[in-house]
C-alpha positions as CSV (number, residue, x, y, z in Angstrom):
1,X,26.3,5.8,19.2
2,X,23.9,7.3,16.6
3,X,24.7,5.7,13.3
4,X,23.7,7.4,10.0
5,X,21.9,5.6,7.1
6,X,22.9,7.0,3.7
7,X,19.9,6.8,1.4
8,X,20.5,7.4,-2.3
9,X,17.1,8.0,-3.9
10,X,17.9,10.1,-7.0
11,X,20.0,9.5,-10.1
12,X,23.4,11.1,-10.8
13,X,25.2,10.8,-7.5
14,X,28.9,9.8,-7.3
15,X,30.0,8.3,-4.0
16,X,33.7,8.0,-3.2
17,X,36.1,8.0,-0.2
18,X,38.4,10.7,0.9
19,X,40.5,9.2,3.7
20,X,37.9,7.9,6.1
21,X,35.1,10.1,4.9
22,X,32.2,9.1,2.5
23,X,31.9,12.0,0.0
24,X,28.7,12.4,-2.1
25,X,28.9,14.4,-5.3
26,X,26.4,15.4,-8.0
27,X,27.4,17.2,-11.2
28,X,31.0,17.3,-9.8
29,X,29.8,19.3,-6.8
30,X,30.1,18.0,-3.2
31,X,26.6,17.7,-1.7
32,X,27.4,15.7,1.5
33,X,30.2,14.3,3.6
34,X,30.0,11.7,6.4
35,X,32.6,10.1,8.5
36,X,32.6,6.4,7.7
37,X,32.8,5.4,11.3
38,X,29.3,6.9,11.7
39,X,27.7,5.1,8.8
40,X,25.5,2.1,9.5
41,X,24.6,1.2,5.9
42,X,24.2,2.7,2.4
43,X,20.8,2.2,0.8
44,X,20.5,2.7,-3.0
45,X,17.0,3.1,-4.5
46,X,18.1,4.7,-7.8
47,X,18.6,3.6,-11.3
48,X,22.0,5.3,-11.8
49,X,24.7,5.9,-9.2
50,X,28.5,5.6,-9.3
51,X,30.6,4.1,-6.5
52,X,34.4,4.3,-6.5
53,X,36.4,1.1,-6.0
54,X,38.2,2.6,-3.1
55,X,34.8,3.3,-1.3
56,X,33.7,-0.3,-1.8
57,X,37.0,-1.5,-0.3
58,X,36.7,0.9,2.7
59,X,33.1,0.0,3.5
60,X,34.0,-3.7,3.3
61,X,36.8,-3.1,5.8
62,X,34.4,-1.3,8.1
63,X,31.6,-3.8,7.7
64,X,29.2,-1.2,6.2
65,X,26.7,-3.0,3.9
66,X,25.7,-1.5,0.6
67,X,22.1,-2.4,0.0
68,X,20.7,-2.3,-3.5
69,X,16.9,-1.9,-3.5
70,X,14.3,-2.3,-6.2
71,X,11.3,0.0,-6.9
72,X,9.4,-1.7,-4.0
73,X,12.1,-0.6,-1.6
74,X,13.1,-4.2,-1.0
75,X,16.8,-5.3,-1.0
76,X,17.8,-7.3,-4.0
77,X,21.5,-7.4,-3.2
78,X,23.6,-6.6,-0.2
79,X,27.4,-6.2,-0.4
80,X,29.1,-7.4,2.8
81,X,32.7,-8.4,3.5
82,X,33.9,-12.0,3.1
83,X,35.5,-11.9,6.5
84,X,34.7,-9.5,9.3
85,X,35.6,-11.4,12.5
86,X,38.7,-13.1,13.8
87,X,36.6,-16.0,15.1
88,X,34.8,-16.5,11.8
89,X,36.3,-20.0,11.0
90,X,35.4,-21.4,14.4
91,X,31.9,-19.9,14.4
92,X,31.0,-20.8,10.8
93,X,32.0,-24.4,11.5
94,X,29.9,-24.5,14.7
95,X,27.0,-22.9,12.8
96,X,27.2,-25.4,9.9
97,X,27.2,-28.5,12.2
98,X,24.2,-27.7,14.4
99,X,21.6,-30.5,14.6
100,X,18.2,-30.4,13.0
101,X,16.4,-30.5,16.3
102,X,18.3,-27.4,17.5
103,X,17.4,-25.6,14.2
104,X,13.8,-26.5,14.7
105,X,13.8,-25.4,18.4
106,X,15.4,-22.0,17.4
107,X,12.8,-21.5,14.7
108,X,10.0,-22.2,17.1
109,X,11.5,-19.7,19.6
110,X,11.8,-17.0,16.8
111,X,8.2,-17.5,15.6
112,X,6.8,-17.5,19.2
113,X,8.5,-14.2,19.8
114,X,7.3,-12.8,16.5
115,X,3.7,-13.7,17.3
116,X,4.0,-12.3,20.8
117,X,5.2,-8.9,19.4
118,X,2.5,-8.9,16.7
119,X,-0.1,-9.4,19.4
120,X,1.5,-6.5,21.3
121,X,0.9,-4.4,18.2
122,X,-2.8,-5.1,18.4
123,X,-3.3,-4.2,22.1
124,X,-4.1,-0.6,21.4
125,X,-6.6,-1.4,18.6
126,X,-8.3,-4.6,19.8
127,X,-7.2,-6.0,23.2
128,X,-9.5,-9.0,23.0
129,X,-8.0,-10.1,19.7
130,X,-4.5,-9.4,21.0
131,X,-5.1,-11.9,23.9
132,X,-6.4,-14.4,21.4
133,X,-3.4,-14.0,19.2
134,X,-0.9,-14.5,22.1
135,X,-2.6,-17.9,22.7
136,X,-1.4,-19.0,19.2
137,X,2.1,-19.3,20.6
138,X,1.1,-22.4,22.5
139,X,0.4,-24.3,19.3
140,X,3.7,-23.6,17.5
141,X,5.6,-26.8,17.1
142,X,9.4,-27.2,16.7
143,X,10.2,-26.0,13.2
144,X,6.7,-24.5,13.0
145,X,5.7,-27.5,10.9
146,X,2.0,-26.6,10.9
147,X,2.8,-23.0,9.7
148,X,1.3,-21.1,12.6
149,X,3.3,-18.1,11.5
150,X,1.2,-17.8,8.3
151,X,-2.0,-18.3,10.2
152,X,-1.1,-15.6,12.6
153,X,-0.3,-13.2,9.8
154,X,-3.8,-13.7,8.2
155,X,-5.2,-12.9,11.7
156,X,-2.9,-10.0,12.3
157,X,-2.9,-7.7,9.2
158,X,-6.7,-7.1,8.9
159,X,-6.9,-6.1,12.6
160,X,-3.9,-3.8,12.6
161,X,-4.8,-1.9,9.4
162,X,-8.2,-2.8,8.0
163,X,-10.2,-5.8,6.8
164,X,-9.4,-4.7,3.3
165,X,-5.7,-4.5,3.8
166,X,-3.5,-7.2,2.2
167,X,0.2,-7.5,2.8
168,X,1.6,-7.3,-0.8
169,X,5.2,-6.4,-1.3
170,X,4.5,-5.2,-4.9
171,X,2.0,-2.5,-3.8
172,X,2.7,1.2,-2.9
173,X,1.4,3.1,0.0
174,X,1.4,1.3,3.4
175,X,3.0,-1.8,1.8
176,X,5.9,0.3,0.4
177,X,6.5,1.9,3.8
178,X,6.6,-1.5,5.4
179,X,9.1,-2.7,2.8
180,X,11.3,0.3,3.5
181,X,11.2,-0.1,7.3
182,X,12.0,-3.8,7.0
183,X,14.9,-3.0,4.7
184,X,16.4,-0.8,7.4
185,X,16.0,-3.6,10.0
186,X,17.4,-6.2,7.5
187,X,20.5,-4.1,6.7
188,X,21.3,-3.6,10.4
189,X,20.8,-7.3,11.2
190,X,23.0,-8.2,8.2
191,X,25.8,-6.0,9.6
192,X,25.5,-7.7,13.0
193,X,25.5,-11.2,11.6
194,X,28.5,-10.7,9.4
195,X,30.4,-8.8,12.1
196,X,29.9,-11.8,14.4
197,X,31.5,-14.1,11.9
198,X,28.4,-16.1,11.0
199,X,27.3,-17.3,7.5
200,X,24.3,-15.1,6.6
201,X,23.0,-17.6,4.0
202,X,22.7,-20.5,6.4
203,X,19.4,-20.0,8.2
204,X,17.5,-22.0,10.8
205,X,14.0,-21.3,9.4
206,X,14.4,-19.7,6.0
207,X,15.8,-22.2,3.5
208,X,15.5,-20.4,0.1
209,X,18.5,-21.5,-2.0
210,X,18.5,-18.1,-3.8
211,X,18.5,-16.1,-0.6
212,X,22.0,-15.2,0.6
213,X,20.6,-13.8,3.8
214,X,18.4,-16.5,5.3
215,X,19.9,-16.2,8.8
216,X,19.3,-12.4,8.7
217,X,15.7,-12.9,7.7
218,X,15.3,-15.5,10.5
219,X,16.6,-13.1,13.2
220,X,14.8,-10.0,12.0
221,X,11.3,-11.6,12.2
222,X,10.4,-10.6,15.8
223,X,11.5,-7.0,15.2
224,X,9.2,-6.4,12.2
225,X,6.3,-5.4,14.4
226,X,8.3,-2.3,15.5
227,X,8.0,-1.1,11.9
228,X,4.3,-2.2,11.7
229,X,3.5,0.0,14.7
230,X,5.3,3.0,13.3
231,X,3.6,2.6,9.9
232,X,0.2,2.2,11.7
233,X,0.7,5.4,13.6
234,X,1.3,7.3,10.4
235,X,-1.0,5.4,8.1
236,X,-3.2,8.4,7.4
237,X,-0.2,10.4,6.0
238,X,1.8,7.5,4.5
239,X,-0.7,6.2,1.9
240,X,1.2,7.5,-1.1
241,X,4.9,7.6,-2.1
242,X,7.5,7.5,0.6
243,X,8.4,11.0,1.5
244,X,11.8,12.2,2.8
245,X,10.3,12.7,6.3
246,X,8.9,9.1,6.3
247,X,12.3,7.7,5.3
248,X,13.9,9.6,8.1
249,X,11.4,8.4,10.7
250,X,11.6,4.8,9.5
251,X,15.4,4.9,9.5
252,X,15.3,6.3,13.0
253,X,14.0,3.1,14.5
254,X,17.5,1.9,15.0
255,X,18.4,4.7,17.4
256,X,15.3,4.3,19.6
257,X,15.8,2.9,23.1
258,X,14.6,-0.5,24.2
259,X,14.7,-1.9,27.8
260,X,16.9,-5.0,28.1
261,X,18.3,-6.8,31.1
262,X,21.4,-4.6,30.8
263,X,19.2,-1.4,30.9
264,X,18.2,0.9,28.1
265,X,20.0,0.6,24.8
266,X,19.4,1.4,21.2
267,X,17.9,-1.2,18.8
268,X,21.1,-1.5,16.9
269,X,22.8,-2.8,20.1
270,X,19.8,-5.1,20.8
271,X,20.4,-6.8,17.4
272,X,24.1,-7.3,18.3
273,X,23.2,-8.8,21.6
274,X,20.8,-11.3,19.9
275,X,23.4,-12.3,17.4
276,X,26.0,-12.9,20.1
277,X,23.6,-15.1,22.0
278,X,23.1,-17.1,18.8
279,X,26.8,-17.6,18.4
280,X,27.0,-19.1,21.9
281,X,24.1,-21.4,21.1
282,X,25.8,-22.6,17.9
283,X,29.0,-23.2,19.9
284,X,27.5,-24.8,23.0
285,X,24.6,-26.6,21.4
286,X,22.2,-25.2,24.0
287,X,20.8,-22.0,25.4
288,X,18.1,-19.5,24.5
289,X,18.1,-16.5,22.2
290,X,18.5,-13.2,24.1
291,X,15.5,-11.2,23.1
292,X,14.3,-8.3,25.2
293,X,11.3,-9.3,27.3
294,X,9.2,-6.9,25.3
295,X,10.4,-5.4,22.0
296,X,9.0,-1.9,22.5
297,X,10.4,1.6,22.3
298,X,10.7,3.7,25.5
């Protein structure tokens, strides 16, 4: 199914619900209408927009996150339903009682997969350095207590973009496009986590007390290189403000196909499969996260 991402980037829009349709108006004139069943999330990058209470109720019922973004295109708030799964009580209890060794083992698994995918991003630009980076997986300890993730990042960014590039969320250009792409991934992962009945604030690696989506940020890590590669491909044209076409291309990552053990499926489905495997690990106390062997588009 090809979900749509509703991206509100200008002031003055009024969003409301007409039966099961999301209606967008400006100056009391309808400018767009989308069936709610086709909406993956709503992103708001504007200083002024109005949402009807009925719309907020409807998107909560259908587990459609409303993502409020700042000027850096980073999410500062995500509205998600309190309950979205009939197994929520059992699953949240299982999630809350997992042992520390299991948390640390899962975090190591996530970081190793992230480093592997970052190395894959470098293959086309510097195969030798890509091989060297993959070797870093061998030194990741349970819980990544020696912070190999950060060391890998310092190795990764200058090779992927340039020796002068610095990953800075507050900067425009390439950094802003990365922020936007990561927001798309984060909103989709948040939907999958909440739909599975898990607690998004209870992570295995991220532990920020002010972050309500620690688990989401945990699970999205290995998928960030997909955005990195897309931004790299378009770096020459994406050095300024984020254009409408850039937004569309970045949002489109969720509909791209990835090869899994079940065959080809879109990225949105891959995220759901991963979250389902995590639910099983929480309940059984064992098992491995179900990542595709290679997280690449086909």
